[in-house]
N, C-alpha and C positions, 0 to 999 in steps of 0.2 A: 455538283460545286455546294456542298451545304454551308449555309448563309448564317441561319439562325433557327433557333427549335421553338417555336412556337405555341401555345396553347391560346385557350378561352374558358374566362370562365363566366357564369350568368351576374349581373347586380339583381340587389335587392327589388328592382323593376320586375323581373320573371314571372317574381310568385311562388317559385317553385318550393323554397325555404322560408326558414322567417331573417328577418334583419340578424339574428344572433346567430342563425345557424347561417347565413353567407358570411358574416365576419369569420366565422369558424371555418369554412370552408378555404376563403381566401389568406388566412392566415396558417394553413396548413397548405397548398399550394405556395407561399412562400417559403417555407421553413424546407420545401423540394427543388428552391430553386429558381422557382419562377418570377419576374417580377414586372411590374406594369406600364406596360406601353402606351402612353399619351399621345396613340393614333385614335381616331372617332371609328370604331371597328362595328361592324354586321357583319352574320353570315350571310352568305350569297344563300340563294334558294338553293334544293338539293334536288329537284326537277326543273324540267323545260317548260311547266304549264306556267308561272307568273316570275317575270321575271324581274317584278318588283317585290316576291315573297320573298326578300331578307325577313332573318330575327335580328333583332338592334338589341335587346335585353342582353349585351353585353360586352365585356372590356378583351382586352388582346395581351397578353403577356408573354415573355420572352424567356427562355432556359440563361441564365447567368449568377451560378452558385455562388457571389460576390457579396461580402458586406461593405457598403462607406466606402472610405480610401481604400480598401484591403484589394480590391481589383488593381488601382495604380500602384501599387503595390508589387505585385505580379508583375505586372507589363513592364517596370522600369528595373526591377531588378534583378529580371526574365525567372523566377521561384518555377522550380518544375513542379508543377501541381501534378497529382495522378492518379486516375480513377482507377480502378478497382483493376482492370485490364492493363494498367500500364501508360494509357493513352492520356496527351495532353490537355488537360480539361479545357483553358482558354484555347489555343489551338485549333480541339475536334470542335468545340461546341459555338464559342462566341468570337469566331472571325470577325462579325460586324465591327466588335469592339475594339479591334486592336486595329482593324484597319481606321478607323473614326479618328480614334484617338492619336494618331500614326498623322492621318493627313492632318488632323486640327494644330498638335503640338509641337510634330519636327522633331526637330533634334532639341527643342529649348527645356531645362530639365528646372523650370521655375517653377512655382505654387499655382502659375493662371491657365486655363486651358487655352484660350486664345478666345474666348467670348465675355471675357472678365468673373468668369464662377472660378472657384477655386478646387484643387483635383481634391478637395476634403470635404467636396459638396455630394449631395445624396443625390443630386441628380446627374447621367450621363447621354450621352446624344449618340443615335442611332441614322444611318440615312436614309431617308422616308423612303427612299426606291424600294426600300429592303422588305417593310412590310405591306408597301403596295404592292410590289408585286405576286406577295405571299396572295394578296383579294384579287387582284386579277388570276391566278396561276388557278384559284379556286375555283372561279366563274368559267375560265377556257376549261376547265376539266366536265363543270355541268354541259354547257353551252358549246361546247366543242373546241379543240385548240385550234381546227383547219381556219386560217382568216379569212377564207372563202365563204366558210358555210355562214356566214354573217356578210350583211349588205351595211355599206358604208351609207348609216343614216342622216351622217354632215351633209353630204351634197345638196348642192342648191334645189336642184330638183326633186328634193327626197318628199317619198308620198308617205300615208298610215301600212302600207304593202310593205315598202322598203325595209321596215323593219325585220321582218321576216324574213330568215337565209332559206336554203336549202333544207327538207324535210320538215319544214314550219319551225325552226328553230327559231327564236325570237333573237337578236341583236342583243347580247348584255351590253353592251355599252350606247344600252339607251334606258338603263336602270338607273333608278332615281339614287339608290343607295353608291353604284357606283360610279354616278357622276359627282356625285359627293366627297367620294373618299380620292376621286383626279384633283377635284380643285385643291384639296386639303394640300395633296401630294407636288402635285405640278402649279394650282395658280394661286395659292395663298399668298396674299400680300404683308406677309411680317420679317423680322429681325433675323428670326432662326430660321431662315427658308433654305431647304436640302434637307434638315432633319428633326428628327421631332424627339421627344427628349421620356428615356425611361426612369420612372421613381428605385432606386435604392430601398425606400423607407419601408417598414415593416407597416402591413394596413394597422389601425388601431380603428379606426371603419371600415365598414366595405368598401370597396376602391370606388371610386366615381366613375361615373360615366362624361365624360368629355362632350359626348353630340351634339346634345341640347343646347349648349352655349353657340358652338359651332357652326349647327345649322344657321342661325341667326344671323351671323358672321356672312355665311354664303347666301343667304337669302341679302343682304345689303348689296351685297359683290356681282349675286348678278343683276339684281335694280340700275346697278350703275354701270355694270357692263352694257345693259340693255340700253340703258338713256345714251351711252357716250357711241353706240352702235346706230342708232337712229340719228343722233345728231350727226355722223358722222355720212348717214343716206342721205340724210336731206342736204347735206351741202353738196351733196354728189351728182346731186337734181335740178342745182340752181345753175 
């Protein structure tokens, strides 16, 4: 079942083109119907040699060929926008939008989406499980879909050898980026937990990578969690 059509594109930090060329690339992708997903995306490794060999200088995009509140017009008025093959664009390529808006808005015909944002906003929402699921499927396609090929490194008596499964394939769940993405999707404390922003704005500057700021937040969360766990351990010893 198709949930979303994703793409990825280099940020200027990748260094393959100039910042001006990077902006032109991003504008071209926008004109093709791709929108920026504010998810901390990195491309998982393409081989099993190094579980931490992700490529970071990327942003994640999703196919959503609508502009600003045009999407809400299509959703609410049930306009039948068709592609060249006669397929319904919204239903075929963007079911994530329909499901999320119906979940948030219900039968309300007002101008608010339930999160204090106008339907004329340049930001829409996607269930964060969808991009995270894409990342996890990417890892599994490289490091084996068979869950038994990986040893659970979170068990209490895990050793360094436990991070390697059958045939010497590392457990992708030990990867730094995987744990970062998992934190963002599952553990990050914020008001919009469970969803991620999708920007409908045409880029005036190259699309920005959100990972740097989030990594600082993730580090703080790790430190707080570690302190809390240590406190619990100390109390249990008393």
